[in-house]
N, C-alpha and C positions, 0 to 999 in steps of 0.2 A: 317141964325135962323135954314135952313134945313142942312147946313153943320154940325154946333154943334152938331143937334139933331142925326146924321150918326156917329159923331168920339164918341159920349157917347153910343151909342148901340153899336158900334164895339168896345169899350173900355169893355163895359159889357159882350160882347160875348166872348172877349179872358180873360176876368179873368173867367169866367165859365169853358172854354175850358183848361186854366191853371189849375186850381184847379182841373178838373174831371181827368187831365192826371196826377197831384200828386199823387189822389188820387187812381187811378187804377194801378200806378206804386208801390206805398206802399204795396197794395193787391196781387202783383206779387211777392215782398220782401219778405211779410209776409208769404209768402205759399211755396215758395221755400229759406227760411230760419228756418222752422219748420222741426220737425223730422215725419211729414206726407207726406213732399215731397220728391217724386221722383228723387234724383238727377241724373238718369240714369233710361232709361225706365225701367218698370217693363218685366221681364223675366217668361215664364213658363218652367214646366219641359221639354216641347219640344227645347226651344230655344237656341241658341248658348253660350255656357258656358265662351267666352270668351268675350262677350261684356255684362258680368254680374251688378249688380250694386254696387255703392260705401255700404261698408259694417253697416257702420254706421247710414246712410243717406237713403238708400234702402226703397224697398217700404211694408214690413212686419208692415200693422196696426196695428196689434192685441195686441200688446205690449201694447200703452198707453190705450186701451179699459179695458186691463186686470186689468190694477191700477183701475180704475175707478169702475167695476163690481164687485160683489158681488161672493163668491164661488158657490154659485149655480145657478147664471145667466151664468156664465161660463162653469160648469158643466153640463148644461143642452144643453147646444152645441150652442147656440146663436152665439159663436163666434170663431168656427170652421175653421181654416185658411181653402181655398179653394185652395189655390197656394201659394207658398213661394219662393222668387226673389233668382237665384243664385248671390252670389258674385262674383265681378271678378275675374279674374284668377290671378291677382296679390297678392292676399289675400290668396292662398292656402294654406299657411303655418301659417295665424294666428294664436297666443297665447293672448286673447284679455287681461290680466293681467301681461302680460309681454312682451309688444307691446313698443319699446322704441321710436318709431316714436311719437306715442301719450306723452311720455312723452317729447319731444320737443315740438309737435305740442300746449298742454296747460302748456308748459313753468314751469313746476316740476324742480326744483335743488336736484336732488340727490346728493348725498356726493360720489363724483365717488371713492373716495382713502378706504370707509368704502363700497363699493359694491353696494350701493343703489341703484343703474339704474339696477341692476341684481333680485333685491326682486321683488315683487309681490306686484301690483297697476294697480288696476281695473279702467278700463274705468267709468265715473258717468254715471248715467243712460239714460242720450241723447244722451250718446254717445256707448252706446250698441249695437255690430254689430246684425242685424236682417237678415238675408239671410243666405242659405246653403253655408258652403264653398267649393269647387268645387275641386277635384285633380287635378293634374298637367296633362298636354297633353301625351299622350301614357302611361299613369297610368295603371298599371297591378294587376291583384289580387297578394299579396305578397306569395311569396315562402314560403312552409310549414315548419314546424320544422319536426325533428331538422336539416334540410339541410340549414333552414335559418341562423344558427347560424355561417355559413362560408361563403354567397351569399345573396345578395339582387337586386333589378331590379333597376340599373341605374335610369331609367324614374322616378321611384316611390319618390326618392330623387338624384334629379338633382344637386349636391353640389360635385366636385371632386375634390375640393383645399387642402382638408386634405390628399389627395390621394399623393398629389405633396407636401406638409407640411412635411407630416413627410414619406416621402419615405424611409428614410433610419433607420425607426424605428417598420416599419411591420405594421404597423395599418390597413392601406387598400389600395388595388390594385383594378385599375382600368383595366376591363377585358371583351372588348366588350360590350354587352347589360347588364352586370351584374358588382358589384363591390365587390370583395372578401374580407374576411377578414381573414389573417394569423396565428392572434392569438399575436400578439405583441403590445407591449405597450415602453412609453419611457425608463424606466427601464428593461424592460424583452424583448429584440430584439428577443431573440432564443424562444418567447413563453409563454405564461403565465403558460402552465404544469407544465414547468419545474422550472420557480418561485413560483408557487403556493407550490410546493413537496421542493425549499428550503427554505419555510418559517416554513413548518412542522418541517423540520430538525433544525432548529433553532431552535424550542420549544422542539425538541426529542421527538415528539408524534410518536406513533407505526404505523410502513407500511410508513411513508411519508405522512399519512392522514392527512390533518389539521384539517378534524373535531372532530378528537380525540374522537372517539370511539360516537359521536355526540352531546358531551359536546360543540363542537360551532358547532352554529347553524344559527344564522341571524347575519350578517356582513355589515357596511356601509364602501363603498366605496366612499373617496370625491374626487374631482377632476378625475371621473371615462373614463374619453375620450369616446372611442366610446364603452366602458365596456366590453372589452377583460377578464378581472381578472375575472367580476362579470358571463361571458358565460364559463369559463371554470371551473369556482370554482361549480359550479353545479353538476358534477358529483360525487364531494366529499360529497354532499348530504349536500350543503350550500348554504342560500338564500342569497345573496347581494341585496343589496337597492343601485345600485349603482346612483349616484348622480352628478350632474355637470350643471353651470348654463347656460343661452342662451348666451354663451360671442362672443369671435373671432372666437372660433370656433365653430359657434352656431349650427351647425345640426349633433352634436356628440350623444347627444341622444336620436335625432329621430332617425339616424342609430340603435341605440342599441336597440329601439321599434321595428322598423322594423326587426331587428335581434331576434327579439321574446325573450330579455333578459330583467330581472325586472327593472326598470331603472326610474327615474324622474329628472322634473329639478329642480334646488333646488341652492343655494350657502350659504356660512357660510358670513354672512354680518352684520346685525344688528339685527336681528330677530330671536331668537328659531326656532331648525328646527323643523316641525310639525308630533314630534313623541317624544313619553312617555319616561322618565327616566327609565332608567335601560333597553333599550330595545334591544342592541346589544354585543356582546359576543366579537368581535373584530372590530376595526374600523382599514382602509387601506387608507393609501395617495403614491402613488409611483409619485414623481415630479409633484405634485398638484398644486407647485405654489403658496402656502396659505403663508402668513405671520404668523405664528401661535402667534408672540411675541407680535403684535399689542395690544395695549390697555387694558395692564398688562395681557396678556394671555386671555382673554376673547373665541376665538375661543377655544384652548384649552381646556377651562373649559367648553363649549358647549359639547365638547367630552366626558369630564370628567361626565357631568351628564346622555349623555345619555350610557355610558359604563356600563355594569352590573359589578358587586362586582367580582376582581380580572381579570376583560375585560383586552384586549390587545390592543396595538397599533402598529400597524407593519408601519417604516416611511421608507421609499427609496429615498433617495434626497442628492445631494452632501453635506449636511452640515455634513450628518451622516459619509461620509468618507472623503472629501476632507482636505487638512491639509493647504490648503493657508489663510492666515490671515483674512480674509471676513468671510467664512465659518466657520474657530473656533471660531470666537467670535459669530456667530448665533448658533453654536453647546454648547458653553460653556454656555450661556446664557437660552436657552432652557434646557437644564440640568439642569439649577440651579431652574428655574423654576418651572420642573414636580419633582423634587426633593422632592422641599416644598408643591407641590401637592399629594404629599406621592405615586406618583409613583415611580417603580424600574427600572431599564435596567436588562430584561430576557438574552438577547443574542442581540450579535453585530458583525455584519461579512461581510466582504465586502462592497457594498453599502446599506445596511439595518439595523436599529435599531428596537427591538421590548420592549417596555413597557408593565408593568403591573401595572393597576388599584390598589390600597389598596382594600384588604378584607373586611375590617370594621372601625370605628370611631377610634379606636386605635390610630394612626399614628399621626389624625387630632387633640389629646388631647394632645401630645406629643411635638408641635412645641413652640417655645420662642412667648412667648407675642408680637402681632403685627404683627405676621409672615403675610405675603401676600402671596397669595390672600387669602383674610379672610375669614371665614365662614358667607354662606348665614343665613339669619334670620328663624327662625321657620315656618314664617307666609308664606314663600316664596314658593309657589306650584310648584314642577319640574315640575309636569304632566301638567300645564298649556303652552299651545304651542301657540294656534292661535294670530296671530300679537302679540306676547308679546317679547320685548326687550330678548336679552342674559343678562345674570347678570355676572360680574365679582368677582365669588364667588365660593364657594365649597358648595355643596350638601350635607348636612349627611344624611347617612343611617337614615333607621327608625331604633327605638331601638328594634324592633322583628330583621329586617336583622343583626344588627350589632351581633345579640347574635348567629346566624345562621352561620356568619362568610362567606357567599357565595349566589349564589340566590336560591339556595334550590330547583331547577328546574331536573327534568328527562332528561337523555339524549334523542335526535331524534331517532328515532320517539315516541316513548310513551308519550313525553310530548304533541303532538298532540290532544291527547283525556283524560289528566289526569288534574285534577282539578288543578290550577294554586292556590298557596299562596296568591296571590293579590286578589282572586276573592272576597273577604271579602269585601276589599277596596272599590268596587263597588256594594255590598251587593248584593250578586249574591251566592247561596247556592251550594255546589260541587254536589245536586242533580239536580237544576235546569241547573247547566252547562249542567248536563250527560243527561238533558232531551233535553235541547237545542241541541245538538249533534246529536241526535235521530231522531229528528223532521227535521232539515235541510237534513239530508243524507234520508230521504223517499222525501222532496222535493225535491233534486235536483235528485233522482231518476224517479220521477215522470215527471220534466221538458227533461229531457234525451230520455225520451219515447216518449215523444210529437213530438220532432225533430228529432226522429230517422228517418225516411223517408227522412229527406235533407241534415243530415249532415254526416260527413266520420270521421274517426279515427282521422285525423288530422287538423281538421276545425277548432280548437278552441287552441290557444296559449295564448294570453295575453288578460286576463278576468280581469273585476273590478266589485267589489261590493258595491255599492255606499251608502249603509248602513249596514256595516257589523255586527254591535251588538258585539257578542262575538267570530265572526268568522267560526261559523258552515256552513255557505255556502262552504268556501273557503276549510275547513276539508273535507264535504264531497267530495270532488275533488281530492281529494290527489292522489287516484289511476289511475288519466290523469295524460300527461303530458303537462301538462300547470301550470301557476304560475298566482295568482290572487293579487292583489293591493287591499286591505280592506281598502275603506274611511269609516271613523265616522264622520259622520255631527258633526259641532260644539256641538249641546246638548249632545251628546253621547261620547264626545273624550274620556273621563275617561276610556271608555270600551278598549279602543286601547291597553293600555297594555297588556291585556290579550290576546288579538291576537299576542303579539310578545311574552309573554310566551308559546303561543302554535309551535311557532318556525315560524311565519308566519309573513309577511311583511304588512303593511300600512300606510295611513297617515291623518291624519286630514283636513277635508276640510270643507267650507259654500257653500253647494248649490243654493245658492242665487248671484254666482260670479264663473266667469270661472274657472274651472280647470287648473295646468302647467304641461298641456303636450300639444304637437303638433298634429295635424289634423290626423284622419287615425292612430289611435296608438292601438286600441282595438278592437279585435273579437267580445266579448260576457260583453252585460253593462246588469245588472243584479241591480233590484230597487225594493227593498221592502218597499212600504210606503213613499219612496220619496218624491212623487209629493203631498201626504197627509201633510207631512213635511214644507214643503216650502210654501206651501196655507196658513197656519195657521200663519207664520211667513210674509206674506202680499208681498211673489214675485212671480214671473208670471211665470206659468205653459208653456207659449211658450219660456219664455228664455233659461228654462232646456231642451226643446224640441232641439231647436237648437243648443245648448251647447251639448247633447248627438251626435246630427248628426256630428257635427264637430269632436269629438274623435272616434265615431264608421268607422270603416273599410268598405268599400262598400262588400257588400254581410256576413257581419258581422250580428249577430243579438242581440235584446234586450230582456229581460223577465221583465214584470212588475209586480208587486203583487202590489194592492192597493184597494181601495173601488171602487164599481162599476159604481160609476156617473163619477169617472177621468177614467177609463179604458172604460167608452163608449166615454168618450172626445176622448180620445189620439186615439183611433182605426177608430174615425172617421175623422183623422188627418194623419191616415198611409199616402195617397195617396200627400197629399202636402209635406209630408218628405221624399216622395219616397221608404217609409219604407215596401211598399207592394207587395214585390217580392213572399213573404212566409208570413203568420200570422195564427195563431190559438189564438181563446178567451174560456177558460173554466172557471169552476167552480172547485175551488181547495176543496179537505179537510179541514173543519174545524179541528183546533188543538189547542192546548194551548198557540201560539206564537200569536193566529190571533187575534188584538184588536176590530175587529169589522168585518162584512162582507166582503169578499176579492174576487177579481176575477183574473185571470192570463192571462197576454195577451204578446203572444209572436213572435213578428215580424222580418223580415229579410230585411237589404239596400240592395234594386240594385245598380247597378254598372251602372251610366247613363253618 
């Protein structure tokens, strides 16, 4: 009888231990499977970078709490981060919305033929990175412009495969602790300078100057390589948006930005490029390896949307000069397509052909019925670009532009400050435009006065204006040797056309997502009311701060102008971000652009 009682007792005890073990293991799994669990130890600012955390599951807990908190609670400082961990070194080049590893991990199935794997695809909220991206081992402050055009530190971008692969084309050469850029390209081995002059001669421009007296100012260079074309075209007073995907030559745009050349990651795939219609006077493709004939010529039709009336397309590729059957077939098909698009050959010489787009709608109405590509419907807005699919159709000019037979823009630099005709489309008067220009000239002068003791003549080269409005901030910097990536938030994307009409460049972006650039690519980030805008949309301040840190170079600056509560929160976050190398907080003068009481915070990121 006793043995039976002992057996029952032992069985009950075993059962309780088993249930307890299951519950305990379950709690451990729940903890380590949640986004709050540090899959690697937390890292303080003094810890080793090499042992940093996984960027998607590391321990910056603020993010989830932000989503459950009111703006007031957040901005009162109750959730100010004390420390933010560093990501593991293997993520030193992370581009969250262009991370092909994430595509494979989440089992997305992009169409490789259509280049969808090079298009933006952002991680879901639970997979957003939540730690600071570290620089590579041995990182140095980048060489300053203009010397950086021709050389960069090898350890800042420790990738030399392009130097070997393109050794016969003078793209880049490894030289000790530096990488040099002789200015060559796949179709201009003798240098971009001579090639650019040859394009000007083909177009019969005076003095072999491609800017044509200031009438060519904005250029789109697709498949740009390391952007030597864009680098050497600057001396012609031309601003090129150098564009390439994060493909097998994955670091080409990283090299371009390290050199201080205007450039960005992007691809002609299935989505419209994030630029307004009629933005560029010239599109350029030098052996860019793009299949222009695919899907009824949809990629050429995207160029057509982006080119101004009478704009040029300079194409250097074997199809333009080779006489073998395969290339001849491609040439004949491409020539036929562009003729039906009302483009005409302006010049063809050696390896290059240059087309010009129609000046008006007249040619389109003279085509035979049923001619393809067909005309787009009148309700298709050519300036809708954010996450919008390309259209295989021709965008007509407005009736006003059709009558003008051209873009009506003044030559550069007069167009920088002259009110453009498209102001009417964004409901801004010429007087408001001029006032905006004056206000930003004063604001920028004040910013530079505040930084005067800690900056030098060439401290800045790559600058981003995160809420560009009409481009006044960038226009005020025209006398400095810098370039500005003007970013129009998606709620104000219509104003980006004004920026291009001023002879500046920029892109549309949603600041609730990560930007398409490499880490450490900008010397200065300017954010006017950006944090207020994302808070109104329910997005996280912590996410944007970490993203700004990712884009900002060590010893780079941020200038943030926003509501006092936001500035207070940001100021209290500087130590966690390592942005406390130097900072100033001031009350600016209230002007007609001030939507409410504003404060300005200027801070400098440490090299650590």
